[in-house]
C-alpha positions as CSV (number, residue, x, y, z in Angstrom):
1,M,116.6,130.9,43.3
2,T,118.2,128.6,45.7
3,K,117.1,128.6,49.3
4,S,119.8,128.7,51.7
5,K,119.7,125.8,54.4
6,R,119.0,126.9,57.9
7,T,121.2,125.5,60.6
8,T,119.8,124.6,63.9
9,A,122.1,125.5,66.8
10,A,122.7,122.7,69.3
11,P,121.3,123.1,72.6
12,P,123.6,124.5,75.2
13,S,125.4,122.1,77.3
14,P,124.2,121.7,80.9
15,P,126.4,123.6,83.5
16,V,129.1,121.5,85.4
17,L,128.8,121.2,89.0
18,G,132.1,120.2,90.6
19,P,132.6,118.4,93.9
20,R,132.5,121.4,96.2
21,A,129.2,122.8,94.5
22,L,127.7,119.2,94.9
23,N,128.9,119.1,98.5
24,R,127.3,122.4,99.5
25,A,124.0,121.5,97.6
26,T,123.9,118.3,99.7
27,L,124.6,120.0,102.9
28,A,121.9,122.6,102.2
29,R,119.3,119.9,101.4
30,Q,120.3,118.0,104.4
31,L,119.8,120.9,106.8
32,L,123.4,120.8,107.6
33,L,124.6,124.2,106.7
34,S,122.6,125.9,109.3
35,R,120.1,124.8,112.1
36,S,116.7,124.4,111.0
37,P,113.6,125.3,113.0
38,M,111.7,122.3,111.6
39,S,110.1,120.0,114.1
40,A,111.5,116.5,114.2
41,T,108.6,115.1,112.3
42,A,108.8,117.6,109.6
43,A,112.7,116.9,109.4
44,V,112.1,113.2,108.9
45,D,109.5,114.0,106.4
46,H,111.7,116.3,104.3
47,L,114.7,113.8,104.6
48,V,112.5,111.0,103.5
49,G,113.5,109.1,106.4
50,L,116.7,108.5,108.6
51,Q,118.9,105.4,108.7
52,A,117.9,103.6,111.9
53,Q,119.8,100.2,111.9
54,N,120.3,101.1,115.7
55,V,118.2,103.3,118.0
56,K,120.5,106.3,118.5
57,P,121.6,107.3,115.0
58,P,118.3,109.3,114.1
59,Y,118.6,111.2,117.3
60,Y,122.2,112.3,116.4
61,A,121.1,112.8,112.8
62,L,118.4,115.4,114.1
63,A,120.7,116.9,116.7
64,A,123.0,117.8,114.1
65,R,120.3,119.5,112.0
66,L,117.6,121.1,114.3
67,D,117.7,124.1,116.3
68,G,117.0,123.2,120.2
69,F,116.5,119.4,119.4
70,T,116.0,117.2,122.5
71,P,115.5,113.5,122.4
72,E,111.9,114.0,123.4
73,A,111.2,115.8,120.1
74,L,111.7,112.3,118.3
75,S,110.5,110.0,121.1
76,R,107.2,111.6,121.7
77,P,106.0,111.4,117.9
78,M,107.5,107.7,117.9
79,A,105.3,106.9,121.0
80,D,102.4,108.7,119.3
81,R,102.9,106.5,116.2
82,E,103.6,109.6,114.1
83,V,106.9,108.1,113.2
84,V,107.8,104.4,113.1
85,R,110.8,102.2,112.4
86,I,110.7,99.9,109.4
87,V,112.6,98.1,106.8
88,T,112.4,100.1,103.7
89,L,114.9,101.6,101.4
90,R,117.9,99.1,100.5
91,S,116.3,96.7,102.9
92,T,117.6,98.8,105.7
93,I,115.7,99.9,108.8
94,H,114.6,103.6,108.7
95,T,112.8,105.9,110.8
96,H,109.8,107.2,108.6
97,T,106.8,109.4,109.2
98,A,103.6,107.3,109.4
99,D,102.5,108.5,105.7
100,D,105.8,107.6,104.3
101,C,105.6,104.1,106.1
102,L,102.4,103.4,104.3
103,T,103.5,104.6,100.8
104,L,107.3,104.1,100.6
105,R,107.2,100.5,101.7
106,P,104.6,99.6,98.8
107,L,106.9,101.5,96.5
108,V,109.9,99.3,97.3
109,Q,107.9,96.1,97.6
110,A,109.3,94.8,94.3
111,A,112.8,95.0,95.6
112,R,111.9,92.9,98.6
113,H,110.2,90.2,96.3
114,R,113.7,90.1,94.6
115,E,115.5,89.8,97.7
116,L,113.3,86.6,98.5
117,R,114.9,85.0,95.4
118,H,118.3,84.4,97.5
119,F,116.4,82.4,99.9
120,R,114.4,80.1,97.5
121,A,116.3,76.9,98.6
122,G,115.3,77.3,102.2
123,L,111.6,78.0,101.2
124,A,110.9,74.7,99.1
125,G,107.4,73.7,99.6
126,V,106.4,76.9,101.3
127,D,103.3,78.7,100.0
128,L,104.5,82.4,100.4
129,D,101.1,83.9,100.4
130,C,100.0,81.4,103.2
131,L,103.1,82.2,105.1
132,A,102.3,85.9,104.9
133,A,98.6,85.3,106.0
134,T,99.9,83.2,109.0
135,A,102.6,85.7,110.1
136,R,100.1,88.5,109.8
137,A,97.8,86.8,112.0
138,L,100.6,86.0,114.6
139,V,102.0,89.6,115.1
140,E,98.6,91.2,114.9
141,E,97.5,88.9,117.6
142,E,100.4,90.4,119.8
143,P,103.7,92.0,118.7
144,R,106.3,89.3,118.6
145,T,110.0,89.1,118.4
146,M,111.6,87.7,115.2
147,K,112.5,84.5,117.2
148,E,109.0,84.0,118.4
149,L,107.7,84.5,115.0
150,R,110.3,82.2,113.4
151,E,109.3,79.4,116.0
152,A,105.7,79.8,115.2
153,L,106.1,79.6,111.6
154,L,108.4,76.5,112.1
155,E,105.2,74.6,113.5
156,D,103.5,74.8,110.0
157,W,106.8,74.5,108.0
158,P,109.2,72.4,110.1
159,D,111.3,71.4,107.0
160,A,112.0,75.1,106.0
161,D,115.1,77.1,106.9
162,P,114.3,79.1,109.9
163,Q,116.2,82.1,108.7
164,A,114.5,82.0,105.3
165,L,111.2,82.0,107.1
166,S,112.1,85.1,109.0
167,V,113.2,86.7,105.8
168,A,110.1,85.8,104.0
169,A,107.7,87.2,106.8
170,R,109.8,90.5,106.7
171,C,109.8,90.7,102.9
172,K,106.2,89.8,102.5
173,L,104.7,92.1,105.2
174,P,105.5,95.8,106.3
175,L,106.6,94.9,109.9
176,V,107.2,97.9,112.0
177,Q,109.0,97.8,115.3
178,V,106.7,98.7,118.2
179,T,107.7,101.1,121.2
180,P,109.4,101.1,123.4
181,R,112.0,100.1,120.9
182,G,113.3,103.3,119.3
183,L,112.4,105.6,122.4
184,W,115.4,107.4,123.8
185,G,116.5,105.9,127.1
186,R,113.7,103.2,127.1
187,S,114.7,101.0,124.0
188,G,113.4,97.4,124.5
189,Q,113.5,94.2,122.7
190,V,112.6,94.4,118.9
191,R,108.9,93.2,118.7
192,L,107.0,93.4,115.4
193,T,103.5,94.0,114.1
194,T,102.2,95.1,110.8
195,A,102.2,98.8,110.0
196,E,98.6,98.8,109.2
197,H,97.7,97.2,112.7
198,W,100.0,99.7,114.4
199,L,99.0,102.8,112.6
200,G,95.2,101.7,112.4
201,R,94.9,102.5,108.6
202,P,95.6,100.4,105.4
203,A,98.5,100.9,103.1
204,G,97.5,102.0,99.6
205,P,98.8,100.5,96.3
206,A,102.2,100.9,95.0
207,P,102.4,104.5,93.9
208,A,104.2,105.8,90.7
209,P,107.7,106.7,91.7
210,D,107.3,110.3,90.4
211,A,106.3,112.2,93.7
212,T,109.1,110.3,95.4
213,V,111.7,111.4,92.9
214,L,110.7,115.1,93.5
215,R,111.2,114.5,97.3
216,Y,114.3,112.9,96.8
217,L,115.7,115.7,94.7
218,A,114.7,118.2,97.4
219,A,116.5,116.3,100.1
220,F,119.6,115.1,97.9
221,G,119.7,116.8,94.7
222,P,121.2,117.5,92.2
223,A,121.6,113.7,91.6
224,S,121.6,111.3,88.7
225,V,119.2,108.5,88.1
226,K,121.7,106.0,89.4
227,D,122.1,108.1,92.7
228,M,118.4,107.7,93.3
229,Q,118.4,103.9,92.4
230,T,121.3,103.4,94.8
231,W,119.3,105.4,97.5
232,A,116.1,103.5,97.1
233,G,117.3,100.1,96.3
234,L,115.3,100.2,93.1
235,T,115.7,99.8,89.3
236,R,114.3,101.2,86.3
237,L,113.6,104.8,87.4
238,R,114.8,106.5,84.2
239,D,111.1,106.5,83.0
240,A,110.1,108.5,86.0
241,F,113.0,111.1,85.6
242,E,112.0,111.5,82.0
243,R,108.4,112.0,82.7
244,L,109.5,114.9,85.1
245,R,112.2,116.3,82.8
246,P,110.0,119.3,81.9
247,R,109.5,120.3,85.5
248,L,113.4,119.9,86.3
249,V,116.8,121.5,85.4
250,T,119.8,119.5,84.5
251,F,123.6,119.7,85.3
252,R,126.6,117.5,84.7
253,D,129.2,116.5,87.1
254,E,133.0,116.4,86.2
255,N,132.6,113.0,85.0
256,G,129.9,113.8,82.5
257,A,127.1,112.1,84.4
258,E,123.5,113.9,84.1
259,L,122.2,115.3,87.1
260,F,118.6,116.5,87.6
261,D,117.3,118.9,90.2
262,L,114.4,121.1,91.2
263,P,114.5,124.6,89.7
264,D,114.1,126.5,92.8
265,A,116.1,124.1,95.2
266,P,119.1,125.7,97.0
267,R,122.6,125.4,95.3
268,P,124.8,127.5,97.4
269,D,128.1,129.0,96.4
270,P,130.7,126.4,96.3
271,D,132.8,128.5,98.9
272,T,130.0,128.8,101.4
273,P,131.6,127.9,104.8
274,T,130.4,124.8,106.6
275,P,129.9,124.8,110.4
276,P,133.0,123.7,112.4
277,P,133.2,120.4,113.9
278,S,131.6,120.1,117.4
279,G,132.0,118.5,120.7
280,P,131.0,115.1,122.0
281,S,128.4,113.2,120.3
282,T,125.3,113.8,122.2
283,P,121.7,114.6,121.0
284,T,122.0,118.0,122.5
285,T,125.3,119.1,120.5
286,R,125.8,119.5,116.9
287,S,127.1,116.1,116.1
288,P,128.2,114.4,114.2
289,T,130.0,117.0,111.7
290,P,128.0,118.1,108.6
291,A,130.5,116.2,106.4
292,A,130.2,113.0,108.4
293,A,126.4,113.1,108.5
294,A,126.0,114.0,104.8
295,A,128.3,111.2,103.9
296,R,126.1,108.8,106.1
297,D,122.8,109.8,104.7
298,S,124.4,110.2,101.0
299,P,122.4,108.8,97.9
300,R,125.6,107.4,97.0
301,S,125.9,104.9,100.3
302,A,124.3,101.8,100.5
303,P,124.6,100.4,104.0
304,R,124.3,96.7,104.8
305,S,121.0,95.1,104.6
306,A,119.0,94.5,107.8
307,S,119.4,91.0,109.2
308,A,116.8,89.0,110.7
309,A,118.1,89.8,114.2
310,D,117.9,93.6,113.4
311,C,114.0,93.5,112.3
């Protein structure tokens, strides 16, 4: 008697999410469909940081998201060293919680090492480990401007390119901008010290990216591996997504790209109305508009890198 062959049904195709569905999901994750009762610090933590190339954008970003937000709600934890301004994702300045400052910066350190390759010619003959130790001693002795740090480093390496020395210090060390820089209405000159010195505790070793992938999806999902790599300025994150696949759900966008998400994360109906545009851009009004704020903080956007003057 001949046995019949059993055919295995192909797994169902992941659902397709159109642009409106993805837009509403991003707005929901970004706290832009309705005001959130979160504190400013909790929102900065949920959003895994906020773009902060200039002082005011984090205040505007939180004003667009939080119920009853006032500038003091961010200035106070910044003055108390619960949040800081530091170069992290995509080599740009972000406002992060103190905990994220000490974990995200080690996570993206490999990207900072790659950045240094563009400045090799200006660093000929410079021992980068020695430079890092010298720069650390200088900024931990007292917070310094980048100009002051550059001039001090030139005393030891007079033949090096001044800008390259600045970039090397920024790439080798987790330099935070000390207050009053970043405080609403009191922002001063950019002065730098190390995150460890400012926060009074050491950074840990570079963590595995898995926990950050989950937090990224909570704030930006559904998203592809490429989306997160663009957001973080990192490469080779596919392995982390594959490790997490059993805990995630998958979709496709209209171009066929695979999107990952947390099973219980909000994915509102594509026809969910968005809040209307608001009035002037001040931290006490709902501004910018949800679409503009989401576009600015989108995982698909990659703003310019921080210059030495910004840092």
